[in-house]
N, C-alpha and C positions, 0 to 999 in steps of 0.2 A: 504494500499500500504506500501511496506517496506521502511525503512529509508536507503537512498542511499548516499554514498560518491563518489563524482567524482574526480578523480585524474588527474589534468590538467598539461601536460607537455609543452604545446606549448604557445608561447606568443600571445598577443591579436592581433598582426599583422599577425599571421598565421591562427587563428581560432576565431570564434565568439562563444566561449564556454557558455557564459551566456544564450544566446537564445537557444542553443541546449539543455542545462540542464533544462531550463524551459520546453521545449517540453517533454523531457523524463521523468521528475519527476512529472509533473502536480502540484498538490497541496500537494505532500508528503513532509515531512521533509527531506531536503537534505542538504548536506555539500559539500565543495569544498576544496580539499587539493592541494595547488599550489606548484608544484616542478619544478626543472630545469628552463626553461624560462617562465613557467606559473607564476613565481613570479611576472612578469611584470604586471599581472592583478591587483595585490595588491598594487604596489607602484605608479601606474599612477591614479591620482584621478578620472578621467572619467571612466576608466575601473573598478575601485573599486566600484564606485557608481552604475555601471551597475549591478554588482553582488548583492550589497546591496538591490537594489530596487526589487529584485527578492526573498527577504527573505531567502537568502542562508547563512549558517553559513560558514565563510571563514577561512581557516588555511593556513599558509605558512611555509615551511620547512626552519628552521633557517640556515642550511648548504648552501642552495641554495641562501638565501638571502645574506649571507656573501660572498659567492663566486662571486656574481655579484655586490658587493660594497653597499649593503643595510643592513648591520648588525646592524645599529643603528635605523632602521625603526620602527616606532610606529603608531599604528592606533587603535581606538576603535572598528573598523569594522573588523579587522584582528587579529587572534590569531596566533602569531609565535610560532611554536612548534619545540621541538627537536625530534630526530629520535625515541626515546622511545615512546613519545606522539603520533607521527604519526602511529606507529605500533598499539598502543592501539586503535586509532580511527579506523583503518582498521580491526582489528581482533575482537575488543570488542564493540565498540559503534555504528557501522553501520552494517547493515545486508547484504549490497551488496557494492562492490567497483567496479567502472567502470573507465576505462582509457580513457582520451580524449586528 
């Protein structure tokens, strides 16, 4: 199965993306790029844990984190990435990108 990157734009209050990603990805190596309101999946411990327990690699876009007041956010479970790194993830490191 191909390695997929799920780009999540909606907050955990609007979607239950972790469960949907688990269904779509099965046991495949998957990553999650959190952008816009999707960053709230990273900053709230319960939501972050929900992604972690599904063995997803989690990235959050730094511009979106800063825009929402989380510019100083640090977690071993989330890699905060700049725009260049986000493009590398989508174009080079993952074989498919799905928007959620």
